[in-house]
C-alpha positions in Angstrom: -0.1 0.0 0.0 1.4 3.4 -1.0 1.8 6.2 1.5 -1.0 8.2 -0.2 -3.3 5.1 0.0 -2.2 4.8 3.7 -3.1 8.3 4.4 -6.4 8.1 2.9 -7.6 5.0 4.7 -6.3 6.1 8.2 -7.5 9.7 8.1 -11.1 10.1 9.3 -13.6 11.6 6.8 -16.4 14.0 7.0 -17.8 15.0 10.4 -16.0 12.1 11.9 -13.0 14.3 12.0 -14.6 16.2 15.0 -13.9 13.1 17.2 -10.2 13.5 16.4 -9.8 17.0 17.5 -7.4 17.7 20.3 -10.4 18.6 22.7 -7.9 19.1 25.5 -6.3 21.9 23.6 -9.6 23.4 22.7 -10.5 23.5 26.6 -7.1 25.0 27.3 -7.5 27.7 24.7 -10.8 28.6 26.2 -9.9 28.7 29.6 -6.9 31.2 28.8 -9.5 33.3 26.8 -11.8 33.2 29.7 -9.1 34.7 32.0 -8.9 37.5 29.4 -12.7 38.1 29.4 -12.5 38.3 33.4 -9.7 40.8 33.3 -11.2 42.9 30.5 -14.5 43.1 32.5 -12.4 44.1 35.6 -10.4 46.8 34.0 -13.6 48.3 32.7 -14.9 48.8 36.1 -17.3 45.8 36.2 -18.7 46.3 32.6 -18.6 44.2 29.5 -18.2 47.4 27.5 -16.0 48.6 26.0 -13.7 45.6 25.8 -15.0 42.2 27.2 -18.0 41.9 25.0 -16.2 42.7 21.7 -13.4 40.2 22.8 -15.9 37.5 23.5 -17.3 37.8 20.0 -14.0 38.0 18.4 -13.2 34.7 20.4 -16.5 33.1 19.1 -15.7 34.0 15.6 -11.9 32.8 16.0 -13.1 29.4 17.3 -15.3 29.0 14.2 -12.2 29.9 12.1 -10.2 27.3 14.2 -12.7 24.5 13.5 -13.1 25.3 10.0 -9.3 25.3 9.4 -9.0 22.0 11.4 -11.4 20.3 9.0 -9.5 21.0 6.0 -6.8 18.3 5.1 -3.1 19.4 6.1 -1.9 18.9 2.6 -4.0 21.6 1.3 -2.3 24.1 3.9 1.1 22.9 2.9 0.2 23.8 -0.8 -1.2 27.1 0.3 2.0 27.9 2.1 3.6 29.8 -0.6 0.6 31.8 -1.4 0.1 32.8 2.3 3.8 34.0 2.5 3.4 36.0 -0.7 0.1 37.7 0.3 1.4 38.5 3.9 4.5 40.3 2.1 2.2 42.2 -0.3 0.0 43.3 2.8 3.1 44.5 4.6 4.1 46.4 1.6 0.5 47.8 1.4 0.9 49.0 4.9 3.6 51.3 3.8 1.4 53.0 1.3 -1.8 53.3 3.0 -1.7 51.9 6.2 -3.3 53.7 9.3 -1.0 55.3 11.8 -1.5 54.8 15.6 0.7 55.6 18.6 3.5 56.7 16.3 3.6 53.5 14.1 2.1 52.7 10.7 1.0 49.0 11.4 -2.6 48.6 10.5 -5.0 48.6 7.5 -8.6 49.7 8.3 -11.1 47.3 6.6 -13.9 49.0 8.2 -15.2 46.1 10.4 -11.7 45.4 11.6 -8.4 47.0 11.8 -6.1 44.4 10.4 -2.6 44.2 11.5 -0.6 42.3 8.6 2.4 41.4 10.6 0.3 39.2 12.9 -0.5 37.1 9.9 3.1 37.2 8.7 4.2 35.2 11.8 2.0 32.3 10.9 2.7 32.5 7.1 6.4 32.6 7.8 6.0 29.3 9.8 4.0 27.6 7.1 6.5 28.4 4.3 9.4 27.3 6.3 7.7 24.1 7.2 6.9 23.5 3.7 10.4 24.2 2.6 11.9 21.8 4.9 9.3 19.1 4.1 10.5 19.6 0.4 14.2 19.7 1.2 16.2 16.4 1.4 17.6 15.9 5.1 21.3 15.7 3.7 21.0 19.3 2.4 19.6 20.9 5.5 22.7 22.4 6.6 24.4 23.3 3.2 25.1 27.0 2.9 22.9 27.6 -0.1 20.0 25.8 1.5 20.4 27.8 4.7 20.5 31.2 2.9 17.1 30.6 1.3 15.1 30.3 4.6 17.2 33.2 6.0 16.0 35.2 3.2 12.4 34.2 3.8 12.8 35.4 7.5 14.8 38.6 6.8 12.5 40.0 4.2 9.2 40.4 6.4 11.4 41.3 9.5 12.7 44.3 7.6 9.4 45.3 6.3 8.1 45.1 9.9 11.0 46.8 11.5 10.3 49.7 9.0 6.8 50.4 10.5 8.5 50.6 13.0 7.7 47.5 15.2 10.9 46.1 16.9 8.9 43.5 18.8 7.1 41.8 16.1 10.3 41.9 13.9 12.2 40.1 16.7 9.3 37.5 17.1 9.6 36.8 13.3 13.4 36.2 13.5 13.2 33.9 16.7 10.1 32.2 15.3 11.8 31.5 12.0 15.0 30.3 13.9 13.0 27.9 15.8 11.6 26.1 12.8 15.2 26.0 11.2 16.5 24.5 14.5 13.6 21.8 14.6 14.5 21.0 10.9 18.0 20.1 11.9 20.1 23.0 10.7 23.5 22.7 12.3 24.1 24.5 15.5 27.2 26.3 14.3 24.9 28.6 12.1 23.1 29.7 15.1 26.3 30.3 17.0 27.4 32.7 14.1 24.0 34.3 14.2 24.4 34.9 17.8 27.8 36.5 17.4 26.5 38.6 14.8 23.7 39.5 17.0 26.0 40.6 19.8 27.9 42.7 17.1 24.5 44.2 16.0 23.7 45.2 19.6 27.0 46.9 19.9 26.5 48.8 16.6 23.0 50.0 17.8 24.4 51.4 21.0 27.7 52.8 19.2 25.6 54.5 16.4 23.3 56.4 18.9 23.2 60.1 18.3 24.8 59.8 14.8 23.0 60.5 11.5 23.0 56.8 10.8 21.7 55.5 14.1 20.0 52.0 13.6 17.0 52.6 15.9 14.5 55.4 16.3 15.0 57.8 19.3 12.0 56.3 21.2 13.5 52.9 20.8 16.6 54.1 22.4 14.6 55.6 25.3 13.0 52.2 26.0 16.4 50.8 26.3 17.5 53.4 28.8 14.2 52.8 30.7 14.7 49.1 30.6 18.0 49.6 32.3 16.9 52.3 34.9 13.2 53.0 34.9 13.7 55.4 37.7 15.5 57.9 35.5 12.3 59.0 34.3 9.3 57.6 36.6 6.7 60.1 35.3 7.7 60.1 31.7 9.1 57.2 29.6 9.6 55.0 32.7 5.9 55.4 33.8 4.7 52.3 32.2 7.2 50.0 33.7 7.3 51.7 37.1 3.5 51.4 37.6 3.6 47.9 36.2 6.2 46.9 38.8 4.1 48.7 41.7 1.0 46.5 40.6 2.9 43.4 40.4 4.5 43.8 43.9 1.0 44.9 45.5 -0.5 41.7 44.3 1.5 39.7 46.7 0.7 35.9 47.1 -3.0 35.8 46.6 -3.7 39.3 45.4 -5.9 42.2 46.3 -9.0 40.5 45.0 -11.3 40.9 41.9 -11.7 44.4 41.0 -9.8 45.5 43.9 -6.6 46.4 42.3 -5.7 50.1 43.0 -3.1 50.7 40.1 -5.6 49.3 37.5 -8.8 50.5 39.0 -7.6 54.1 39.8 -6.2 54.2 36.1 -2.5 54.4 37.2 -1.6 51.5 35.1 -1.5 52.4 31.4 -2.4 50.0 28.6 -4.1 47.9 31.2 -6.4 46.1 28.8 -3.6 45.4 26.2 0.1 45.0 26.7 -0.1 45.4 30.5 -3.1 43.2 31.3 -1.0 40.6 32.9 0.0 43.2 35.6 -3.8 43.6 36.3 -4.2 39.8 36.7 -1.2 39.7 39.1 -2.5 42.7 41.1 -5.8 41.2 41.7 -5.1 37.5 41.9 -1.3 37.7 43.0 1.4 35.1 42.4 -1.1 32.3 42.5 -3.2 33.9 39.7 -0.1 34.8 37.4 1.3 31.2 38.0 -2.1 29.6 37.0 -2.2 31.4 33.7 1.5 30.5 33.1 0.6 26.8 33.8 -2.3 27.0 31.3 0.0 28.4 28.6 2.7 25.7 29.7 -0.1 23.0 29.1 -1.0 24.4 25.6 2.7 24.1 24.7 2.9 20.5 26.1 0.0 19.4 23.9 1.5 21.0 20.9 4.9 19.5 21.2 3.4 16.0 22.1 1.3 16.3 19.0 4.3 17.2 16.9 6.6 14.5 18.1 3.8 11.8 17.4 3.2 13.1 13.9 5.1 11.2 11.1 4.4 13.8 8.5 7.4 16.3 8.5 5.4 19.3 7.4 2.8 18.8 10.1 5.4 18.3 12.7 7.5 21.4 11.8 4.3 23.4 11.5 3.1 22.5 14.9 6.4 23.1 16.5 6.9 26.5 14.9 3.3 27.7 15.8 4.1 26.6 19.4 7.4 28.3 19.4 5.8 31.7 18.2 3.1 31.2 20.9 5.7 30.8 23.5 7.6 33.8 22.4 4.4 35.8 22.6 3.7 35.2 26.2 7.3 34.9 27.3 8.2 38.4 25.8 5.0 40.0 27.2 5.5 38.7 30.6 9.3 39.6 30.8 8.4 43.0 29.4 5.8 43.9 32.1 8.2 42.5 34.8 11.0 44.7 33.7 13.1 41.8 32.5 12.9 43.0 28.9 12.4 46.3 27.1 8.8 47.4 26.4 8.2 46.5 22.8 4.4 46.3 22.5 3.9 42.6 22.4 0.2 41.5 23.5 -0.3 38.7 25.9 -1.9 35.9 23.6 -5.7 35.3 24.0 -5.9 37.8 27.1 -4.9 41.3 25.8 -7.6 43.0 24.0 -7.3 42.9 20.2 -9.1 41.6 17.0 -6.5 40.5 14.5 -4.1 39.0 16.8 -6.8 36.6 18.4 -8.2 35.7 15.1 -4.8 34.9 13.6 -3.7 32.8 16.7 -6.9 30.9 16.8 -6.5 30.2 13.0 -2.9 29.1 13.6 -4.2 26.6 16.3 -6.6 25.5 13.6 -3.5 24.5 11.6 -2.1 22.6 14.6 -5.6 20.9 14.9 -5.5 20.0 11.2 -2.1 18.6 11.5 -3.4 16.4 14.4 -6.5 15.3 12.9 -5.0 14.4 9.5 -1.7 12.7 11.0 -0.9 9.3 9.8 -2.2 6.5 11.9 -1.7 2.9 12.4 -3.5 0.2 10.4 
């Protein structure tokens, strides 16, 4: 029996695919989103408006998208990887022409019913094209220089376009997410050592070119580095966000101040409390226990994704699942590090918890790909 015949005979058909979904993963995603609804209700002063109700509707729409994507055979998504990547690049270019400006950055396209952020879609499209590339590439060519240069180009092109918006946080997520797929595909570790060395040199160049006509970052991005190193240098200006965030985190203690009882969030001392800094609201109201509970939920999602990838004998499916898991990890790791003062403030939302439309829809669509890989994986006779 050929491999194709084996796939056809072992993959469920029709509505029977629903039984093969990873329902534990569905429940975990719903639990994390539920935490987000609760926090958005709290920061609005005990009201579903203006954040919780729209977020619930978006999550419901996102779940429909996830189930729809999961029902489509994984080979279809493999064939669509090139198109998805190409469209994402075109959309990033379109942002440069008629994108909407917000908070000093040009990152969105206003479609009327939703403000679309193409860089969110690019994160998943990049993982798809890299997984398809390494599925096509023979294993003995993975670490050859020419075949390493190709995925590097695929990573650097969207990263450069996103950095120009400017959006340093998303550009870094693209680079690290792409690197995770390359590492999982078996690219030799020496390449990563060279990149790390170049990265160290780039950091030095960033610092040394500050104040010159050819400085590599915007002034506000240098300010973020300064505030990261010493928030107390401007506690009422550029350091206000992180200073208030640390106060909120510390005041939460072990068990928190109680639901809707957080002083920093309820009295509006905490900026961006419904988006980038929503984790500090959770920690203030539910303390260390609440923060760790959310982290456990995130960890369990990663465990289910990694387990599904390791069990999958289809290379594209396995790499796709690992790449999406790595991107998801980077999302919450960077956000939590940022609000705790362990990383510069780069504007990365907390997945499924922070208020936002395109980020949630794209992320749930990505988990639809994970579910498709899980449902349509080769099974025993």
